Each structure stands twice: as structure tokens, then as C-alpha cells.
C-alpha positions as CSV (number, residue, x, y, z in Angstrom):
1,M,-35.6,11.3,46.9
2,E,-35.2,14.8,46.2
3,D,-31.5,14.1,46.4
4,S,-31.4,11.1,44.0
5,H,-33.8,13.4,41.6
6,S,-31.4,16.2,41.9
7,Q,-28.3,13.9,41.0
8,Q,-30.0,12.5,38.0
9,Q,-30.4,15.6,36.4
10,P,-28.2,16.2,33.5
11,T,-25.8,19.0,33.7
12,Q,-26.6,22.3,31.6
13,V,-23.9,23.2,29.2
14,S,-23.1,27.0,29.1
15,P,-23.2,28.4,25.7
16,M,-20.0,28.9,23.6
17,K,-19.1,32.5,24.3
18,I,-18.1,34.3,20.9
19,D,-14.9,35.8,20.7
20,G,-15.0,39.7,20.6
21,A,-18.5,40.0,21.9
22,E,-17.6,43.0,23.9
23,E,-16.5,45.1,20.7
24,D,-19.4,43.8,18.9
25,Q,-21.6,45.2,21.7
26,I,-19.9,48.6,21.2
27,L,-20.2,48.7,17.4
28,S,-23.6,47.4,17.7
29,N,-25.0,51.1,17.0
30,S,-22.7,51.9,14.4
31,S,-24.4,52.6,10.9
32,V,-21.0,52.0,8.9
33,L,-17.6,50.2,9.7
34,T,-14.3,50.8,8.3
35,R,-12.6,47.9,6.2
36,R,-10.2,47.0,8.9
37,E,-13.1,46.6,11.5
38,V,-14.8,44.2,9.3
39,L,-11.9,42.1,8.6
40,T,-10.9,41.9,12.1
41,R,-14.3,40.8,12.8
42,R,-14.2,38.2,10.4
43,L,-10.7,36.7,10.9
44,C,-11.9,36.5,14.8
45,R,-14.8,34.5,13.9
46,V,-12.7,32.1,11.4
47,K,-10.3,31.5,14.0
48,Q,-12.9,30.5,16.5
49,L,-14.7,28.2,14.1
50,S,-11.6,26.7,13.0
51,R,-10.7,25.7,16.9
52,C,-14.3,24.7,17.3
53,Y,-13.9,22.4,14.1
54,R,-10.6,21.1,15.2
55,R,-12.0,20.1,18.8
56,H,-15.1,18.2,17.1
57,Y,-12.7,16.5,14.7
58,W,-10.5,14.9,17.4
59,A,-13.4,14.0,19.4
60,L,-14.9,12.2,16.3
61,M,-11.5,10.5,15.8
62,G,-11.6,9.3,19.3
63,E,-15.1,7.9,18.9
64,V,-13.9,6.2,15.6
65,K,-11.3,4.7,17.5
66,T,-13.5,3.4,20.0
67,K,-16.0,1.9,17.5
68,Y,-13.1,0.4,15.5
69,R,-11.7,-1.4,18.5
70,E,-15.1,-2.7,19.3
71,Y,-15.5,-4.1,15.7
72,C,-12.0,-5.5,16.2
73,W,-12.8,-7.4,19.2
74,T,-16.3,-8.5,17.6
75,Y,-15.4,-9.5,14.3
76,G,-11.5,-9.5,14.1
77,K,-9.1,-12.1,15.5
78,S,-9.0,-12.2,19.3
79,P,-5.8,-12.8,21.1
80,F,-7.8,-14.9,23.7
81,K,-9.2,-18.5,23.1
82,E,-12.6,-19.1,23.7
83,D,-13.5,-21.8,26.5
84,E,-16.3,-23.6,24.6
85,E,-17.5,-23.8,21.1
86,N,-20.6,-25.7,19.7
87,P,-20.7,-27.1,16.5
88,N,-22.7,-24.5,14.5
89,G,-20.0,-22.0,15.1
90,V,-21.4,-19.8,18.1
91,V,-18.7,-19.0,20.4
92,L,-19.7,-19.6,23.9
93,G,-18.4,-18.4,27.0
94,E,-17.8,-19.9,30.7
95,T,-21.6,-19.9,31.3
96,G,-22.5,-21.7,28.1
97,N,-24.4,-18.8,27.0
98,A,-23.7,-16.7,23.5
99,T,-21.4,-13.8,24.0
100,E,-22.3,-10.4,24.5
101,N,-25.2,-9.0,22.4
102,N,-26.3,-12.6,21.4
103,E,-24.2,-12.4,18.2
104,D,-23.1,-15.3,16.3
105,F,-19.3,-15.4,15.3
106,I,-19.5,-17.4,12.0
107,R,-15.9,-19.1,11.5
108,C,-14.0,-18.4,8.4
109,A,-15.5,-20.9,5.3
110,F,-12.0,-21.5,4.2
111,S,-10.9,-25.1,4.8
112,G,-8.8,-25.2,7.8
113,C,-9.2,-21.7,8.7
114,K,-10.5,-21.1,12.5
115,S,-10.5,-17.6,12.2
116,K,-13.6,-15.2,12.7
117,A,-15.4,-14.0,9.6
118,M,-15.3,-10.5,8.4
119,A,-18.6,-8.7,8.6
120,L,-21.3,-9.5,5.6
121,T,-19.1,-12.1,4.4
122,R,-18.3,-15.6,5.3
123,F,-14.4,-15.6,4.9
124,C,-11.7,-13.8,7.1
125,H,-9.5,-11.0,5.9
126,T,-6.7,-13.5,4.6
127,H,-9.0,-15.6,2.8
128,I,-11.4,-12.6,1.6
129,L,-10.2,-13.3,-2.0
130,S,-12.1,-16.7,-1.8
131,D,-15.3,-14.7,-1.9
132,S,-16.4,-14.2,-5.3
133,K,-19.0,-11.6,-4.6
134,Q,-16.8,-9.3,-2.9
135,K,-15.5,-6.3,-4.9
136,L,-13.1,-4.6,-2.3
137,Y,-10.0,-6.4,-2.4
138,R,-7.8,-7.7,-4.7
139,G,-4.5,-9.9,-5.0
140,C,-1.2,-8.3,-4.5
141,T,0.7,-8.2,-8.0
142,A,4.2,-8.3,-6.9
143,V,6.0,-11.4,-7.6
144,A,7.0,-13.4,-4.7
145,K,8.8,-16.3,-6.4
146,K,10.3,-16.9,-10.1
147,L,9.6,-20.5,-10.7
148,P,10.5,-22.4,-13.9
149,T,6.8,-22.6,-14.9
150,G,6.4,-18.7,-14.5
151,P,6.3,-15.9,-11.7
152,S,4.3,-16.9,-8.7
153,Y,2.6,-13.7,-7.6
154,C,2.1,-12.8,-3.7
155,N,-1.9,-12.3,-4.1
156,K,-2.4,-11.4,-0.6
157,P,-5.5,-9.3,-0.1
158,V,-5.0,-5.5,-1.0
159,L,-7.9,-2.8,-1.3
160,R,-8.6,-2.1,-4.6
161,S,-8.3,1.6,-4.2
162,T,-4.4,1.0,-3.0
163,V,-2.1,2.4,-5.5
164,P,0.3,0.4,-6.4
165,C,-1.3,-2.8,-5.7
166,A,1.0,-4.3,-3.2
167,C,0.7,-5.5,0.3
168,P,2.6,-3.6,2.9
169,T,5.7,-5.9,2.7
170,H,6.1,-5.7,-0.8
171,Y,5.5,-1.9,-0.9
172,Q,8.2,-1.4,1.6
173,L,10.7,-3.7,-0.5
174,G,9.8,-1.5,-3.7
175,E,10.7,1.6,-1.4
176,K,14.1,0.0,-0.6
177,C,14.6,-1.1,-4.3
178,L,13.9,2.6,-5.4
179,L,16.3,3.8,-2.8
180,R,19.1,1.7,-4.1
181,A,18.4,2.5,-7.8
182,L,18.4,6.1,-6.9
183,K,21.8,5.7,-5.1
184,R,23.2,4.0,-8.1
185,A,22.0,6.8,-10.3
186,G,24.1,9.3,-8.0
187,Y,21.2,10.8,-6.0
188,N,21.8,10.7,-2.2
189,V,18.4,10.3,-0.6
190,P,18.3,10.1,3.3
191,V,17.6,6.4,4.6
192,N,15.4,7.6,7.3
193,S,13.1,9.8,5.5
194,K,10.5,8.8,2.7
195,P,12.1,9.0,-0.8
196,S,10.5,11.8,-2.8
197,P,12.4,12.0,-6.1
198,K,11.2,14.5,-8.9
199,L,9.9,13.1,-12.2
200,H,13.0,14.2,-14.1
201,E,15.2,12.0,-11.8
202,L,13.0,8.9,-11.9
203,V,12.3,8.9,-15.4
204,P,16.2,8.2,-16.5
205,E,16.6,5.5,-14.0
206,F,13.4,3.7,-15.3
207,V,14.4,4.1,-18.8
208,R,18.0,2.6,-17.7
209,Q,16.5,-0.1,-16.2
210,I,14.0,-1.3,-18.9
211,Q,17.1,-1.1,-21.5
212,N,19.1,-3.4,-19.3
213,K,16.0,-5.7,-19.3
214,R,15.6,-5.7,-23.1
215,K,19.5,-6.1,-23.4
216,A,19.1,-9.2,-21.0
217,L,16.2,-10.6,-23.0
218,Q,18.0,-10.3,-26.5
219,K,21.2,-12.1,-25.0
220,A,19.1,-14.9,-23.8
221,T,17.1,-15.2,-27.0
222,L,20.3,-15.1,-29.4
223,P,21.5,-18.6,-30.6
224,K,24.8,-19.5,-29.1
225,P,27.5,-20.1,-31.6
226,E,28.4,-23.7,-32.0
227,T,31.8,-25.0,-30.8
228,E,33.6,-27.4,-32.8
């Protein structure tokens, strides 16, 4: 019993040792410190505090990754197919009981979609725009196709805080178009690196593209000369 009790006791964590404690002990009886001594002690404390914050930050990031993985496994799309599913939308395992933590997995309310719904809503991420109450997402404003009736927009869900309002596919396409436009203007930008042109380089190119669009529109609206 004593051995099991001793094994269950938590290990005591030793207190953090402050850098420069020996020098502080020596200078503890001093009534006056020089400016160099004060700045040296402060710099030592700041470096140690920065290391402490950095360790806490990466520990927190590891915990966030774990929580995110658990969230995706619970509410996101799973690569595994469940063995059984009852008509009410509760996913059942091999034993016929609800899955871990007895949580109900609600399917997406969009017609024909079998994905799991996101938390606090009845729709999955792909069909989240069908929820009239949600305020976090909006549709991608990039033009997917040009039809005779008008442009057809991509309308994939994108966070409202995303600027520009484009899905990852059209955002990368916009970067490629920007690179090609800069090359036509005579600016050599490495392909492997992200484009970082300055404002005075972008403005002339944008003005040129706007002028070309206006000229093309004027040519399209002008009446064609009648031929005999």
C-alpha cells in the first residue's frame, strides 16, 4: 500500500531559477547601483522572461493543435465510414451505441449532403452559406464563368475577415495574374517567392488595365459601319 501511495503522489516541480541570482546576492547590500549594473540586470530579466513566454507559447500551440484535431474528428469530415447510422442522424459504432461522449452527430441539412454539420449550425462548411443566421462567412466574389446572361461567381464560403474576399483557389490565381502583369510591365519578380511590389509599381499597371477595359468597352458599344 505504501508503494502504491508513493507512486500516486505528484512530482514536485522545482521553482525556476532566476538568471543572475548570484550577482543579485552580492549586490543586495549595496545602497546605490551604477547605470550599467541596473541595465545589465534588467536585460538579463527581459531575456529570461522572453524565453519563458516563448516556451509557454509553443506549449499552448501544441495544445491548440490537439484540440483542433479533436474538433475536426468530432465535427469535421472523417475519412472513415461509420458502420451503422440510425434514421435520427446519430452515428452508431460497432456495438450499436452512440460514439464517444454520447454526442449526436447531426448531418448537414442541405439536400443530398451527407457531411457532418459544423458546431452550432445545421450545415457543413461547404453549405454554410445556406444558413441565414450565420454571420461569419460570405461567398467568394471571384468570377468563375462568363455566361451570356452575366458573370457566374464562385460563391464558395470565405471568412468575412478575409481580404480580398476570395477562396484559396482564386486567391492563388490572382497572385499568378499579378505576376504575369508585372512581367508584362517589365518588372522581374521571382516565381518561387511571393510578389511584394510597391505601390508606385502597381498603380501604373492597374491604370493601364483599366484604360484597356474602357477602350474595349467603347469599341464594343460603337455602331458598326454599314457596308453596301
